[in-house]
C-alpha positions as CSV (number, residue, x, y, z in Angstrom):
1,M,0.2,0.0,0.2
2,T,1.6,3.7,-0.8
3,E,1.6,5.8,1.9
4,T,0.4,9.3,-0.6
5,A,-1.2,9.3,-4.1
6,K,2.2,11.3,-5.7
7,P,4.8,11.2,-3.0
8,R,7.3,12.4,-5.7
9,R,4.9,15.5,-7.5
10,L,4.3,17.5,-4.3
11,T,4.5,21.2,-4.7
12,P,6.0,23.2,-1.4
13,K,2.3,24.5,-0.8
14,G,1.0,20.7,-1.2
15,Q,4.1,19.6,1.5
16,A,3.0,21.8,3.8
17,T,-0.5,20.3,3.5
18,R,0.4,16.8,4.0
19,N,3.1,17.9,7.2
20,R,-0.1,20.1,8.6
21,I,-2.2,16.6,8.2
22,I,0.9,14.3,10.0
23,E,0.9,16.8,12.8
24,A,-2.7,17.0,13.8
25,A,-3.4,13.4,13.5
26,T,0.1,13.4,15.8
27,E,-1.2,15.6,18.4
28,L,-4.7,13.2,18.1
29,V,-3.1,10.4,18.9
30,A,-0.7,11.5,22.0
31,R,-4.5,12.4,22.6
32,H,-6.6,9.7,22.4
33,G,-4.2,6.8,21.0
34,V,-4.9,5.4,17.6
35,A,-7.7,3.7,18.0
36,G,-9.8,6.7,19.5
37,T,-8.2,9.1,16.5
38,G,-10.8,9.4,13.5
39,I,-10.0,10.7,9.9
40,D,-13.0,13.0,10.8
41,E,-10.6,14.4,13.6
42,V,-7.7,14.7,11.2
43,R,-9.4,16.8,8.6
44,A,-10.9,18.8,11.4
45,A,-7.9,19.7,13.4
46,A,-5.6,19.9,10.1
47,G,-8.7,22.6,8.2
48,V,-8.4,20.1,5.4
49,S,-11.4,18.8,3.2
50,G,-12.4,15.2,2.7
51,S,-10.8,15.1,-0.4
52,Q,-7.3,17.1,0.6
53,L,-6.3,14.3,3.2
54,Y,-7.2,11.6,0.5
55,H,-5.3,13.3,-2.0
56,Y,-2.5,12.5,0.4
57,F,-3.9,9.6,2.6
58,D,-5.5,6.8,1.1
59,S,-6.8,5.5,4.2
60,K,-6.7,5.5,7.9
61,Q,-3.1,2.9,7.5
62,A,-1.1,4.9,5.5
63,L,-1.8,8.1,7.5
64,I,-0.5,6.1,10.7
65,R,2.2,4.8,9.0
66,A,3.4,8.2,7.7
67,V,2.9,9.6,11.7
68,I,5.4,6.8,12.2
69,T,7.8,7.7,10.3
70,R,7.4,11.4,11.6
71,Q,8.2,10.2,15.2
72,A,10.9,7.9,13.9
73,D,12.7,11.0,11.9
74,A,11.9,13.1,15.4
75,A,15.0,12.3,17.5
76,L,16.8,13.8,14.7
77,D,15.2,16.9,14.5
78,A,16.5,20.1,16.8
79,G,15.2,20.0,20.1
80,E,14.6,16.5,20.9
81,P,16.8,14.2,22.2
82,R,19.0,13.0,19.8
83,I,20.8,9.9,18.6
84,G,22.6,10.5,16.0
85,A,26.0,11.6,17.8
86,L,26.7,9.3,20.8
87,D,30.1,9.3,20.3
88,S,31.4,10.4,23.8
89,F,30.1,9.7,27.6
90,E,29.5,13.0,28.0
91,A,27.2,13.2,25.1
92,L,25.6,9.9,26.5
93,R,24.9,11.8,29.6
94,A,23.4,15.0,27.7
95,W,21.1,13.0,25.9
96,A,19.7,10.4,28.8
97,D,19.4,13.9,30.5
98,A,17.2,15.3,27.6
99,A,15.3,12.3,27.7
100,I,14.6,12.6,31.0
101,E,13.8,16.7,31.3
102,R,11.5,16.4,28.4
103,Q,9.3,13.4,30.3
104,L,9.4,16.4,33.1
105,E,8.3,18.5,30.6
106,N,5.1,17.0,29.8
107,E,4.5,15.2,33.6
108,C,5.4,11.8,32.6
109,R,2.0,11.7,30.6
110,G,2.5,9.6,27.2
111,D,2.9,10.9,24.0
112,C,2.5,9.8,20.2
113,S,6.0,7.9,20.3
114,L,7.7,4.7,18.9
115,G,6.8,3.2,22.0
116,S,2.9,4.0,22.8
117,L,2.6,3.3,18.7
118,A,4.1,0.0,18.9
119,G,1.9,-0.9,22.1
120,E,-1.5,-0.1,19.8
121,L,-0.1,-1.7,16.8
122,S,2.8,-3.9,16.9
123,T,0.6,-7.0,17.2
124,S,-2.8,-6.1,15.3
125,D,-0.9,-4.6,12.4
126,E,2.0,-5.8,10.7
127,E,2.7,-2.9,8.1
128,S,2.6,-0.8,10.6
129,R,4.8,-3.0,13.4
130,T,7.4,-3.3,10.8
131,D,7.9,0.5,10.4
132,I,7.9,0.8,13.7
133,A,10.7,-1.8,13.8
134,D,12.8,-0.1,10.8
135,G,12.2,3.2,13.5
136,F,14.1,1.9,16.1
137,L,16.1,-0.2,14.4
138,R,17.6,3.4,12.5
139,W,17.8,4.5,16.3
140,K,20.0,1.5,17.3
141,D,22.0,1.8,14.3
142,L,22.7,5.5,15.3
143,I,23.3,4.9,18.9
144,L,25.8,1.8,17.3
145,N,27.6,4.2,15.1
146,G,28.6,6.7,18.3
147,L,29.3,3.7,20.6
148,R,31.6,2.1,17.2
149,A,34.0,5.8,17.4
150,M,34.4,5.7,20.8
151,R,36.0,2.3,20.2
152,D,37.8,3.1,17.3
153,R,39.3,6.2,19.0
154,G,40.2,3.6,22.2
155,E,37.6,4.9,24.7
156,L,35.5,1.5,24.9
157,R,37.6,-2.2,24.9
158,A,38.1,-4.1,21.5
159,G,36.2,-6.3,21.7
160,T,33.1,-5.0,23.3
161,D,29.7,-6.1,22.2
162,L,28.3,-2.7,19.9
163,D,25.6,-4.2,19.3
164,E,24.4,-5.4,23.0
165,L,25.4,-1.7,24.4
166,S,22.9,-0.3,21.7
167,F,20.0,-2.4,22.2
168,A,20.7,-1.9,26.3
169,L,20.2,2.1,25.9
170,L,17.5,1.8,23.9
171,T,15.8,-0.3,25.9
172,A,16.6,1.2,29.1
173,L,15.1,4.5,27.4
174,Q,11.4,3.0,25.9
175,G,10.9,0.7,29.1
176,G,11.9,3.4,31.5
177,V,9.9,5.8,29.3
178,L,7.0,3.7,29.8
179,L,7.6,2.6,33.5
180,S,7.6,6.6,33.8
181,Q,4.2,7.2,32.0
182,T,2.3,4.2,33.9
183,I,3.2,5.6,37.4
184,R,3.8,9.3,36.3
185,H,6.9,10.0,38.0
186,I,10.2,9.9,36.3
187,Q,12.0,7.6,38.5
188,P,12.2,4.5,36.7
189,L,13.3,6.6,33.6
190,E,15.9,7.9,35.6
191,A,17.0,4.3,36.9
192,S,17.1,2.8,33.5
193,M,18.9,5.4,31.8
194,N,21.5,5.3,34.9
195,A,22.2,2.0,34.9
196,A,22.6,1.6,31.0
197,L,25.0,4.8,31.1
198,A,26.8,2.8,34.2
199,Y,27.0,-0.9,32.1
200,I,28.2,1.2,29.1
201,R,31.3,3.1,30.9
202,S,32.2,-0.4,32.6
203,F,33.4,-1.1,29.2
204,A,35.5,2.2,29.1
205,T,39.1,1.5,28.9
206,G,40.5,0.7,32.0
207,A,37.4,0.0,33.6
208,R,37.0,-3.5,35.2
209,P,35.1,-5.6,33.4
210,P,31.6,-6.2,34.1
211,G,31.9,-10.0,36.5
212,S,35.2,-9.8,37.5
213,G,34.2,-9.7,40.5
């Protein structure tokens, strides 16, 4: 299924309209979830007609898949907790702190994140699940690239399993966010991120290897 009717021929005005529709859908999903968000509500929030909306998205699923792509890309945008340059212990700490600060600003309430989308869609919509998985794996690979740079500079020991560390950090973020939003307290996210960063630091050159006693 294609996501848009004319994906390669949008005018600047058309791209702006498409972006406005996705933004409206993202905000509604954050408040009401995917199941509670209807096409008519998106159309009204975006200020477009039904024919305009269906020009860009031929179904609700196509629109939600565009929301998934937007949220997967959001980590690369200015102002978001970034994972594009995690190539030092300081950068890792700053990214963790930014993620924690964002949850504090949201008062540990849910938003339209890949994690929340996965919770709704991963068992019911295979195409959306694949899109979400691809987004998570893109994030994981960006983390991996930063850790690889650290290893290549000699800051992490040779032979360190960078895949494991990348997944550990990403899982700490997603699990911590979920639990913090569920109990409305930042402590789970702080604990998970601190533990993951301590684990990564245990592989620093000169540090005592994990399990060495």
